[in-house]
Structure formats: C-alpha cells, structure tokens
N, C-alpha and C positions, 0 to 999 in steps of 0.2 A: 575463487573456486564457481566451475562450468555453472550453476543455479544463479551461482550473484550475477556476475553478469550476465544473465540474460532477463528478467528479471526488471538491473538496471541498467541496461545499457542505453536508453531513452531519455534514464534523470537527469544528468548531466543538458543537454539540450532543453530541456521543460524547466527546469528551475533555472538555466540563465535567462529563458522567454521568459520565463514570472515573471524573474527580477527585471528586466529592462520593462514589459507590460507595467509593471509594480512604476518603475522609477515612474514614466510616462501619466501614471493613473495620477498622480501627484499633480501635476497641473492639469489634468483634463477635470470638465463640470461631466459632460455626460458623455460614460462608457456605452458602448451598444453590449446585449448580454454575452454575447460571444466574446468578453475580453472581458465581463466583468467574470464569468463561467473559467476561463481560464487562471487571470487572477486569485480566483477560489482555488482552485487547485493545486497552483502552485502553495500557497499557505498549508491546504492538509497537507502537500509532498512534505513541505518544510517541517509540520509539527507532529508526522507519521517517523520522520528522520530521528528526530530529536528521542537522545538515551543519555540516561544517567552516566555521568563521569564514573569510569571505572568499575562500571556494570554494561555492559555490552550484552544484546541480547545474541541468543543463538542463530546460527548461520540459517535456521529450520524457521526459525519463526519471521527473521526477517524476508526469509524468502517468501514468507505465505502473505505477508500484511501486504508486499509491495505485487507482489502481483493482485493481490485483489484489489491495488490501488490503479495498477497499470490499466487492467483491465473496468475499469471504472466504476466496481462496486462502492466508492466512499464517493463519490461525488451527492448522495443525498444527508451524504451524512456533515452537518455545520462542523465546520473547522475548531471552533471554540468544546467538539468534543472530538475529535479526531483523539487527543491522544487516555481517555476513558474508549477511548472502540479500540484503538489498540491493545492494550492492560487484560478491556476483558477478551479481544478475541482470541489474543494469546493464550488465555485462562482457560478459556473453551478449546483450544485442539489442545491444549498438556490433558485437561478431566474428559470429553467427552468423545474426542476423536485424534489419539495420541496413534492413532495411524497413518494419519497424517503428515505428519513433522518424519513419524521413521523413516513411509515413501519418502520425500526430500533426501534427507540422509544419505540413507542408501544408494540415492536417481542423480544425488549435485555434483557426481565429474563428468556424468554419462554430457554427449558429445552434440548431442538434442533434448537436452532436459527443457522444456518439459517435454516427457515423455506425453503419452496419450489418457497413461493408466493415472501422470499424479493431476494430469489438468485440471481431468473427472472430481473427482481423491478432491482437491484443491476449491474450483467450481461449488460440489455438496456443498464442502463447507462451508465457506463464505456464505450461502444460500442461507444451510442454514441456521449458523447462525443470523444471519437477517433475521431468519422469520420468526424470534427468539425474545430477541435484541426490539429496543424505539432507542435512536437516534435521529431521528428528526429532528 
C-alpha cells in the first residue's frame, strides 16, 4: 500500500548502511558517537521488524510503529526493550486509540500518505504512549 511505501521508503537503505557499519565495527575498537547511534538505530529497526511466523501484524500496526521509528521516537528505547515496546504500543493503539488504526486503514491508499490528519493522530498517540510508559 502507499502507506507502507511511505513509512518504509528509506528503510532498505538504512538497514544496508547499518549492516556495513556493524561489519566495520567488529574490527574497530573506538567508535564515535554518531556511528554508535547509527548502529543502535539499525539494531532497533531490525528488532522492530521481527514478527512471529504465520502471524504478520496488520498494516496499520506496521505503519504506526515504522512511523515512530522513522521520526526518532524510539531513539531513547534500549534495543533489548524494542520488542516489548512494539507489543505494548500496538496493544495501546488497539485499546486506547483505535481511531488511529482506523484512520491509517482508511487513508492507506492515498497518494499523499500520511496526511496532516494522520501525522497528527500518530504523533499524539506516540507521545501519549511514551508519557505513560517507561522504556529507558
């Protein structure tokens, strides 16, 4: 869908860059803060993308979590807690903010996804979730 292409557009490049940096980091003893941050981001993305076999996440949930990752909302979440964050965030969307998932589903084929309305709804939901949870 257009929604998935919109949020996953630069994912392939970021993951390729992460793999290159991770391979380089195996042989380097000193990494600068920027390189370390890029490696951590790549590890977060990798963890975020893992799904159970035969149990894919709905498109709206994938779009919401990738939107959060692309907009740096996960930068303060430790890699070891990403899976828990994802599961809790999806549960939060289902119970506390079902209108966000509905809005994504209704607009996922729009040419200009995400619309301002979808962006605002996602950002509000992500910020609310982060304020009620502690993953640092």
